[in-house]
C-alpha positions, 0 to 999 in steps of 0.5 A, spaced: 413 599 447 414 606 447 414 606 454 419 601 454 424 605 449 422 611 453 425 609 460 431 605 456 434 598 458 436 599 465 429 600 467 427 594 463 424 587 467 430 584 463 435 588 466 433 587 473 433 580 472 440 580 469 442 585 475 440 580 481 442 574 477 449 577 476 450 580 483 448 573 486 453 569 482 459 574 483 457 573 491 457 565 490 463 565 486 467 570 491 465 565 497 467 559 493 473 562 491 475 564 498 474 557 501 478 553 495 484 558 496 483 557 504 483 549 503 489 549 498 493 554 503 492 549 509 493 543 505 500 545 502 502 547 509 500 541 512 503 537 506 510 541 507 510 540 514 509 532 514 514 532 509 519 535 513 517 531 519 517 525 515 524 526 512 527 528 519 524 521 522 527 518 516 534 521 518 533 520 525 532 512 524 538 512 519 543 516 523 541 511 529 547 507 528 552 512 525 550 517 531 551 511 536 558 510 533 560 517 532 561 515 525 562 522 522 563 520 515 556 516 515 553 522 518 556 527 513 553 522 508 546 522 511 546 530 512 548 531 504 543 526 502 538 530 506 539 537 503 538 534 496 531 536 497 530 543 495 526 545 501 532 542 506 537 548 507 541 544 513 542 539 517 545 539 524 547 532 528 549 532 535 550 527 541 545 527 547 550 532 551 550 537 545 556 535 542 555 537 534 558 531 530 555 534 523 553 541 521 552 541 514 548 547 510 547 548 503 551 554 499 548 561 500 544 564 505 536 563 505 532 569 508 531 568 516 524 570 515 523 563 511 527 559 515 524 554 520 527 548 523 525 541 526 528 537 532 528 530 532 531 526 538 535 519 536 533 514 541 537 507 541 533 501 539 530 496 545 535 490 546 529 486 545 522 485 545 519 480 551 515 474 548 509 476 552 509 483 548 511 480 542 505 475 542 500 480 544 503 486 539 504 491 544 510 495 543 516 495 548 518 502 551 523 506 547 530 506 548 535 511 551 536 518 547 543 518 544 543 524 540 538 529 536 537 531 529 535 538 527 533 539 520 533 547 517 528 548 511 526 554 507 518 555 506 519 560 501 517 555 495 511 554 499 509 562 499 510 562 492 506 556 491 500 559 495 501 566 491 500 562 485 494 558 487 491 565 489 492 568 483 490 562 479 484 561 483 482 569 482 483 569 475 479 562 474 473 565 478 473 572 474 473 568 468 467 563 471 463 569 473 464 573 466 462 566 462 456 565 467 454 573 466 454 572 459 450 566 459 445 569 463 444 575 459 443 570 453 438 566 457 434 572 459 434 575 453 430 569 450 426 568 456 423 576 455 423 576 448 416 573 448 414 578 453 416 584 449 412 581 443 406 580 447 406 588 449 408 590 442 401 586 440 397 589 446 399 596 444 398 595 436 391 592 438 390 599 443 391 603 436 385 599 433 389 595 428 385 588 429 389 585 423 394 582 429 397 576 430 402 575 435 408 570 434 407 564 440 414 563 441 413 558 447 407 554 450 407 557 457 403 563 460 406 568 455 404 563 449 397 562 452 396 570 453 399 571 446 394 566 443 388 569 447 390 576 444 390 573 437 383 571 439 381 577 442 383 581 435 380 576 431 373 577 435 374 585 434 375 584 427 369 580 426 364 585 430 367 590 425 366 586 419 359 585 422 357 592 422 360 593 415 356 587 413 349 591 415 351 596 410 353 592 404 351 584 405 353 582 399 360 585 400 361 583 407 359 576 405 365 576 400 369 579 405 367 574 411 369 568 406 376 571 404 377 573 411 375 566 414 380 563 409 386 567 411 384 566 419 384 558 417 391 559 414 394 563 420 391 558 425 394 552 421 401 555 421 400 557 428 398 550 430 404 547 425 409 552 429 406 550 436 407 542 434 414 543 431 416 547 438 413 541 442 417 536 438 424 540 439 422 541 447 421 533 447 428 532 443 431 537 448 428 533 454 431 526 452 437 529 450 438 532 457 436 525 460 441 521 456 446 526 458 445 525 466 445 517 465 451 517 461 454 521 467 451 516 472 454 511 468 462 513 469 461 515 477 465 510 481 459 508 485 453 504 484 447 508 483 440 505 483 433 509 481 426 506 484 419 509 484 416 509 491 413 502 490 420 499 490 420 498 482 427 499 480 427 503 474 435 504 473 442 501 474 448 504 472 454 501 470 458 501 476 453 497 480 452 492 474 460 491 474 461 491 482 455 487 484 454 482 478 446 483 477 443 486 471 436 490 471 432 484 469 435 479 475 433 484 480 427 488 478 424 490 485 428 492 491 425 486 495 428 481 489 435 485 490 434 484 498 434 476 497 440 476 493 444 481 496 442 479 503 441 471 503 441 470 511 434 471 513 436 474 520 441 479 517 436 481 511 431 483 516 436 487 520 438 491 513 430 491 511 429 495 518 435 500 516 432 501 509 425 503 511 428 507 517 432 511 511 426 511 506 421 514 511 426 519 513 428 522 506 420 522 505 419 527 510 425 531 508 426 531 501 433 535 502 436 530 507 440 524 505 440 518 510 445 513 510 447 506 513 452 500 512 451 493 510 455 487 508 453 486 501 453 479 497 455 479 490 453 475 484 459 471 485 459 470 492 464 475 494 461 479 500 463 487 500 462 492 505 457 498 502 455 504 505 448 506 502 445 513 501 438 515 500 435 521 497 428 523 494 428 526 487 422 528 483 418 523 486 423 517 485 428 514 490 435 515 489 440 510 492 448 511 492 452 505 494 459 506 496 464 500 496 469 501 502 471 494 502 478 496 499 479 501 505 478 496 510 483 491 507 488 496 507 487 497 514 487 490 516 494 489 512 497 495 516 495 491 522 498 485 519 504 489 518 505 491 525 504 484 527 510 482 523 514 487 525 513 485 533 514 478 530 521 480 527 523 483 534 521 476 537 524 472 532 531 476 533 531 474 540 529 467 539 534 466 533 540 470 538 539 465 544 538 459 539 545 461 535 548 461 542 546 454 544 547 451 537 554 454 538 555 449 544 552 443 540 556 444 534 562 445 537 562 439 542 560 435 536 566 437 532 570 436 538 567 429 539 569 427 532 576 429 532 577 424 538 574 418 534 576 414 528 572 414 521 571 407 523 568 408 529 560 407 530 559 414 533 563 417 527 557 417 522 552 419 527 556 425 529 557 427 522 550 427 521 548 431 527 553 436 525 550 437 518 543 437 522 546 442 526 549 446 521 542 446 517 539 449 524 544 454 524 542 456 517 535 457 520 537 461 525 541 466 520 535 466 516 531 468 522 536 474 524 535 475 516 528 476 517 528 480 523 533 485 520 531 485 513 537 482 510 538 480 503 539 473 501 547 471 501 547 469 494 552 463 492 552 457 487 547 452 490 545 445 487 538 444 487 539 436 488 543 437 494 538 442 497 532 438 495 534 431 498 536 434 505 530 437 506 526 431 504 530 427 508 529 431 514 522 433 513 519 426 512 523 423 518 518 419 522 512 420 517 508 415 513 510 419 507 514 416 501 519 420 497 520 420 489 525 424 487 527 425 479 532 430 479 537 429 473 545 430 474 544 435 468 540 440 472 543 447 472 545 450 479 542 457 481 545 463 485 541 463 491 542 463 499 542 456 501 539 457 508 533 461 505 532 456 499 532 450 504 527 453 509 522 454 503 523 447 501 522 445 508 515 449 508 512 446 502 514 439 504 511 440 511 505 442 508 505 436 503 506 432 510 500 435 513 495 434 507 497 426 507 496 424 515 494 417 512 501 417 508 502 417 501 507 419 496 511 426 495 514 427 488 519 432 486 521 433 479 526 438 476 528 440 469 532 446 465 527 450 461 528 457 457 523 462 458 521 467 452 520 474 453 513 473 452 512 468 457 506 468 462 510 468 468 512 475 468 519 473 469 525 476 464 527 472 458 533 467 460 534 460 463 531 457 469 530 451 473 523 448 474 522 444 480 515 441 482 513 438 488 506 434 488 503 430 493 497 426 494 493 430 499 486 433 500 487 438 495 486 446 496 478 449 495 478 454 490 475 459 495 482 458 499 487 458 493 487 466 492 489 466 500 494 461 501 500 466 500 497 471 505 500 472 512 497 468 518 492 464 513 491 457 515 486 452 514 489 448 520 490 453 526 492 448 531 498 446 527 501 452 523 501 459 524 500 461 516 507 464 515 510 458 511 507 459 504 507 466 505 515 466 507 516 461 501 513 466 497 517 472 499 524 468 499 522 465 491 521 473 489 527 475 493 531 470 488 528 473 482 523 467 481 516 465 481 512 460 485 505 457 483 500 452 485 495 448 482 490 443 486 484 439 485 480 437 491 481 430 493 487 429 488 492 433 491 496 439 490 502 441 485 507 447 487 512 449 482 518 454 483 522 457 477 529 460 479 534 463 475 539 458 472 547 459 472 551 456 466 554 450 471 550 443 472 550 440 479 556 435 477 560 441 475 559 444 482 561 438 486 568 439 482 568 446 484 567 445 492 573 447 496 576 441 500 575 440 507 579 445 512 585 442 516 586 442 523 591 448 525 594 447 532 598 453 536 600 455 542 600 461 546 595 465 551 588 466 549 582 471 552 575 469 551 569 473 553 562 471 552 556 471 557 554 464 555 557 459 560 556 453 554 560 457 549 565 459 554 566 452 556 566 450 549 571 455 547 576 453 553 576 445 551 577 447 543 582 452 544 586 447 549 585 441 544 589 446 539 594 447 544 592 454 547 592 456 554 585 459 555 582 465 560 575 466 560 570 472 563 563 474 562 563 481 560 567 487 557 569 490 564 572 483 566 575 482 559 579 489 560 581 488 567 584 481 565 587 484 559 590 490 563 593 486 569 596 481 564 599 486 560 602 490 566 605 483 569 609 482 562 605 476 560 600 479 555 595 475 551 597 473 544 589 474 542 582 475 545 576 473 542 570 478 544 563 477 544 559 483 540 553 483 544 552 482 552 545 484 554 547 486 561 554 489 561 560 492 556 560 489 549 565 486 545 566 493 541 566 497 547 571 493 551 576 493 544 576 500 544 578 500 552 584 495 550 586 498 544 588 505 548 593 501 552 595 496 547 594 498 540 598 492 538 592 487 541 590 482 536 582 482 538 577 477 534 570 479 534 565 473 535 557 474 534 551 470 531 549 477 527 554 475 521 551 482 517 552 486 523 556 492 521 561 491 526 562 484 524 562 486 516 567 492 517 571 489 523 577 493 521 574 499 522 573 498 530 580 495 531 579 488 530 583 484 526 579 478 524 571 476 525 568 469 527 561 467 526 557 463 531 556 457 531 563 456 529 567 449 529 574 447 531 577 448 524 574 455 523 577 457 530 584 454 529 584 457 522 582 464 525 588 464 530 593 461 525 592 467 521 594 472 526 601 469 526 
């Protein structure tokens, strides 16, 4: 002890350990802090670059149509909205030949050092996808470049974030190092205490003091050494007493007896202290083990601990909750394999992978081995799981990571891409179908005008016209699906829609209908075409479920839902409609999949989009749809839709009177690329009293209009088709016609009722718009309104 005090603390064993440990801790802290700062800086820079690029792409997508139309106001609005983000300083939008349409910057001048720009080309959408590409899921080639969008963004905020990250990381690392250094000093002080006690006892023994009892602090090498020194001191003391006893036997005998008693008390105390210390150590070990178990129970992965013989010792809470098995149900690895891999062939494959992984980690305990397998839960659900194996303290640790949700997200992304391709195909089909319907509906309307209501063909023609109108509504719905348009809401009679859907969908089947819809049933605000399609999908599914015939029951009622209803709908009045069939029913395993896109139990008949589209339509209308089914007994589909304050009878009284037929005279120019529509327009307008000239594209329309204008016999009006795949469109033709005849009466015609040119036709120089398919009454009314 004298030597220790002489040399001082800096030369002590405790200080050397403390110095080495703190230096290593400082180096490790610096390395991890540097890695963390580098990672955070790179991540923040990537996030900033991704945000700017995403914003540029979104702006380019939004600016496509305004840029094509050179709509300065809309482009300026998009530029101002983009500069609402703090990092965005300016937006420059130019045409493809470099002409700047919009150059908008925030007030103030940012530092040029921190200013960066992103240039994105704006391309036109391809006119349509080929059916082959749409079905196969291949994207069509990109459209032509129509302009560019440049976004200027300021990186000073990013620099400030990086500086803050560096400062905070350094402060946290310094505090961490100081805390570790303090803890290490306290631990080393406790560890070296027993060593110092032993050295002090040895020095005392060297001086001849045999009444030595060194405290045994711990049951380790130092404790054993202290016990040995204590015994050595006792032995030396006994020998000294024996020498004294030779001089005085009686006195020595008494001294020996007294000393023996003292030694016994000392030994008892030492044993008692050792027992207490051992009990405390066992308590600390149990506490540490419980802390570790608590930590593993909150991990978001399954953890299994087993011995090398395959006996399972521990399962964490995540394993029990995700896979459904408790330790009592799977006490060995073999029992787990029987439950998780019920197919014998697949179980053998997984067993081979497991044995290889265990063999690998046994030879190298520091290595982690892994493999993937399809795992069956207790409820029958199959999960995709990654298994990781490691050896720790003679035990096998297995970590199970469920990656099923990640795969589902990837599948959903693939389905979304397929739906986008399907939307492009639907747009092209609906456009062509709409053109055909225009001719059919127009000629039916024209034929009815030549017949009296008492004629036998009048009623069939009226039914055909109604069916054609419904088909036109389906075409509009396809266009809305392809372009994502919101439903066009208006008061709708549920009774009328259900009766029409049942009559059309059950035509030619063995199914009987039973409709119970009271006249007091309230109307709903809905898009009649979309709602009719939803009803058709439900009825078609019912027909397919009853191939040998049966009864389809449809009933409805007015209900009021409270704020605490279980449907998740707002409080208010609703119309409840139930469709009940007597079909084969839906198995419970398919119930949760019936609204998924592409899910179908009969791929030869359907595509799996019917109920998915129905679910989407009902949700867009603020309603709810549910399904109840029993195998072998039938299925009931129930729909809730928000109700208005009017009944079906009141709606019938509010319906407008039929349009009257307006006749006129004059010369009309009709431009359309479909021959059937040109012929229909010619026959219809001639029936109304007009003289008609037709052409196929915008170039011909401009030429014919110019010749007529220069000859002094201009056209009284011109009906121009909006979309011409191979030629000048109606919009471009109108621009040229208005340059030499500003007073021209131009009407735009299109099947895209929600197209910006149709909805805002006056901004493009048109004085009216007519939607395909149109009837003779609509055409006459539009021309009559021009006078």
